[in-house]
C-alpha positions in Angstrom: 87.7 109.1 97.6 85.9 105.9 96.9 83.0 104.0 98.3 83.6 100.9 100.4 82.5 98.4 97.6 84.7 100.1 95.0 87.7 100.2 97.3 87.2 96.5 98.2 86.9 95.3 94.7 89.9 97.4 93.6 92.1 95.9 96.4 90.8 92.4 95.7 91.6 92.6 92.0 95.1 94.0 92.5 96.0 91.5 95.2 94.7 88.5 93.3 96.0 89.3 89.8 99.5 88.2 88.8 100.8 90.9 86.5 104.3 89.5 86.2 104.1 88.4 82.5 102.5 91.7 81.5 105.2 93.7 83.2 107.9 91.7 81.5 106.4 92.4 78.1 106.3 96.2 78.4 108.4 97.9 75.8 107.9 101.6 76.3 110.0 103.9 78.5 108.6 103.4 82.0 109.0 105.4 85.2 108.1 103.5 88.4 107.5 105.8 91.3 106.9 104.8 94.9 107.6 106.1 98.4 109.7 103.9 100.7 107.3 104.5 103.6 104.1 103.3 101.8 102.0 101.7 104.5 99.4 100.4 102.1 101.5 98.7 99.4 104.9 97.5 100.6 107.8 98.9 98.5 109.7 95.6 98.2 106.7 93.8 96.7 105.6 96.7 94.5 107.8 99.4 93.1 111.1 97.6 93.6 109.8 94.4 92.0 108.0 96.2 89.1 111.2 98.0 88.2 113.1 94.7 88.0 110.4 93.1 85.9 109.9 95.9 83.4 112.7 96.0 80.8 114.7 99.3 81.1 112.4 100.8 83.7 113.6 103.7 85.8 112.8 103.5 89.5 112.3 106.7 91.5 112.1 106.2 95.2 110.8 109.0 97.5 112.5 108.8 100.8 109.8 108.9 103.5 107.2 108.9 100.8 103.7 107.7 101.7 101.1 105.8 99.7 99.5 109.0 98.5 102.7 110.7 97.4 101.1 112.1 94.2 99.1 114.3 96.5 101.4 114.8 99.5 104.6 115.3 97.3 102.9 116.5 94.1 105.5 119.2 93.3 108.4 116.7 93.4 106.4 114.1 91.5 105.4 116.6 88.8 109.0 117.7 88.5 110.3 114.1 88.1 107.5 113.2 85.6 108.4 116.2 83.5 112.1 115.4 83.6 111.4 111.8 82.6 109.2 112.8 79.7 111.8 115.3 78.4 114.6 112.8 78.6 
C-alpha cells in the first residue's frame, strides 16, 4: 500500500530513469523474476530486457504471473529464490 504522491513519484522515477548502463555493470549472480501477464510493467520492456542487459543473469518467467506475483505466487517465488541462492 502507498499513498498517491508516493506511488506517483515512484512511477515517475522508474519511467524516466535509464538504468541500462547500471544493469550492464552488474557483476553478481542475478535472478530476474517477472510474470508474463504483468499488466503494470510489460514483460518485454522489463524482465526480458533486464535479463539481456545483466551479464550472466538468470531469467525466471512465471506463466500467467501478474505484477504482484511475490504476493499471489509467493510459494513458487520463495522456492525459486531459495534454489537460486543454493545454486
